[in-house]
N, C-alpha and C positions, 0 to 999 in steps of 0.2 A: 540423656533423654532426647528423643526425636522432637524436632520442632514442628509446629503446626504449619499447615498449608499457608495460612494467612501471614505468618512470620516470614516464610520463605519468599512468598510473592512480594512482600513489602521490601525485603532486602534486594530482590532482583530489580524492582523499580528504583530503589535508592541507589543501587550500584550504577545504573544508567544515568539517572538524574544528577547524581553527585560526581559523575565522571570518574568513578572508582572501578576501573576495569578488573583489578584483582578481586574485589568483592563480588562483582557480577559473575566472574568465572567460577569462583569457589562455590557460590550459592547455586549456580547452574548445575554444578556437579552434585551438590547436596540434594538438589531437586530430583535428579536422576536416581541417586543412591537411596533416597527415601521413598521412591515409587510414585512421585508426583507426576501427573500426566504432562508430557513435554509441551503439548499444544496449550494447555492451561498455563504453564509457566511462562510461555512466550506471550500469549495474548493478555494475560491478567497480571503479569509481572514486568517483563522487559518493555512491552509496548506501552504500558501505563506510564513507565518512567520516561520513555521517549516522547510521548504525548505531552507530558508535563514540561519537558524541556522545550518542546515546540511552543507551548504557551508562554514560557518565560522569554523565549525569543521574540514573540509577538509583543510582549510587554517591555521589550528592550532591557531586560535584566540579564539575558544571555545573548551572546553574539555568535557569529559564524564559528570562531575557534572553539567555543564551548560546545556548540552543537556537534562539531566534528569529533571531539573527544567523547561526547555521549554516544555517538554512533559507533565509535571504536569499541566501547564497552559492550554495546548491544550486539554487534557482529561477533565479537569474541565469544559471547555467551551463546549466540545462535549456533555457532560451530559445535558446541557441546550438545545442545538440545535438539537440533533438527534431525539428527539420525535416529532419534527415539520417538519421533512423531508416529502415532498409530496410523495405519493405512486408512482406516475408516474416517480419520480426521482430515485426510488430504484429498483435495480435488484432483480428478484425473488430469493429467498433464494437458493443459490447453494453453496455446501460445497467447501471450498478452503483450501488446505493444503499448508502452506508456510514455508520457512526456508532458512537458509544459508547453503550451502553444506559443507560437512566434510572437515576440513583443513582450514576453514576460519572463523574468529570470528568477522568480520565487519558486523554489523547489522543495521546501521542507515538507509540505503536505504530500507532494508527489512521492517523495522518498519514503515516507511512512506507509503510504498505500503500497508502494513497491515491496517493501519488507513484508507486509501482511499477506499480500498475494503470493509472494514467494514461499512464505511459510505454509500457506494453504495449498501449495502444490502446483500453482500456475508456472508456466515457463516464461520468464520475464525477458523482454527486449526493451531496455530503457534507452530512450532517445535523448534524455537529458532535458534541458530547458531551452527556451527561445527556439523551438523547433519549427522549421518551415512546414507549412500545412501539408503540402504535397508529400512530405517525407513520411507522415503517418500512414498515408494510403500506400505509398511505395513499399514501406517496410512490412506492413500487414500482409500485403500480397506476396512479398518475397518469402516470408516465413510461414505463410498459410496460418496466420493467427486466427483465433476465435474471438478475441476480445481486444478492443481499443480503448484505452483509458486516457482521457484528456483532462488537463488541470490548468486553472488560471486563478490568480488572486486579484486580477485587474478587470474592472468593468470595461475598459477600452479594448480588451482582447476577447471578451465573451463571445462575440459574434463569429470569431474564428472557428468555434466549435460547430456552429451551423454550417459554415463553409466546408469543413471537412466532411460532414454528413452529405452535403450536396455533391462533393467530389466523388464519394462512394456511389451515390445514385447515378451520377453521370457516367461512371465507369461500368455501371451495371452490376456492381458487386455488393450493394448495400445489404442484401439478405445474407451475406456470408459472415458478417461481423456483428457482434454485440458492441454497442458504444456506450461506455460508462463515463459520466462527467462529474466533476466536483471542483471545489474551490470556494473561497470566501464569498464572492458575489453570486454564486450559482444557487439555484433553488429547484425544487421539483417542478414548479410551474414553468421555469425556463427550459428544463429538460424536456418537458412535454411539448412545449411550443416548437422546439427545433427538431423533434423526432428522435431524441436519444432513447436508448433502451433502458437506461437506469441512471440514478443520481444517488450520491452518498455525501454526507457532510463530514465524515471522518474515516480513518483507515479501517477500523473494525467494520463499519457500515459498508464500506466498499467490498469487503470480502463477502459479507452476507448477501449483498445485492448480486454480485458476480456469480456466486454459487447458486443463488436462486434462479438466475437467468438460464444457466446451463442445466440445472435440474429440471426446469420447465420444458426445455428442449427434449430431454431424455424421456419425460413423461408423455410428451406429445406423440 
């Protein structure tokens, strides 16, 4: 007897959260065989599990080794699910330069956003963590990106986001890029003050905001 959508999604989440790569892979294949939408399986199964792992990391119940094993389970399952994402669920290929600003090495949130944007169809250029500010501008120009995603979990590096936006203005290229920011101390009010195009407080929200920004451009 075929299992319900809820059961499959729960097992996908559990496979990632519990570092059980074999379970995550087998249930990903089950999702495809049962006709479950691949995007649904990723966003409401795998990513839910990874988000929970991130919460356990914040609570110091998981540490970097556990998160890496969780990520292995997630990526193994993604390899099965991604080829089955329906075209109408995928954003047109838009280049996205993403990274954690200089002075901050916390990249769990950034990595979740990267995964979600990748799944949504953006072309990802991940600069990593502790990234020199000028590198965001240089890379975005080099690859002709449409989106720049900036992350930080530290109040001491928040103003670096404003500096990057000023760099874009000084180069005369600010209107070529959408700038999306996020991280623990970041808020919508801060995004508005520095002139960012969007703000998101989690990975799923980042995809919604990014997609909306480019949908608005198409409609204009």
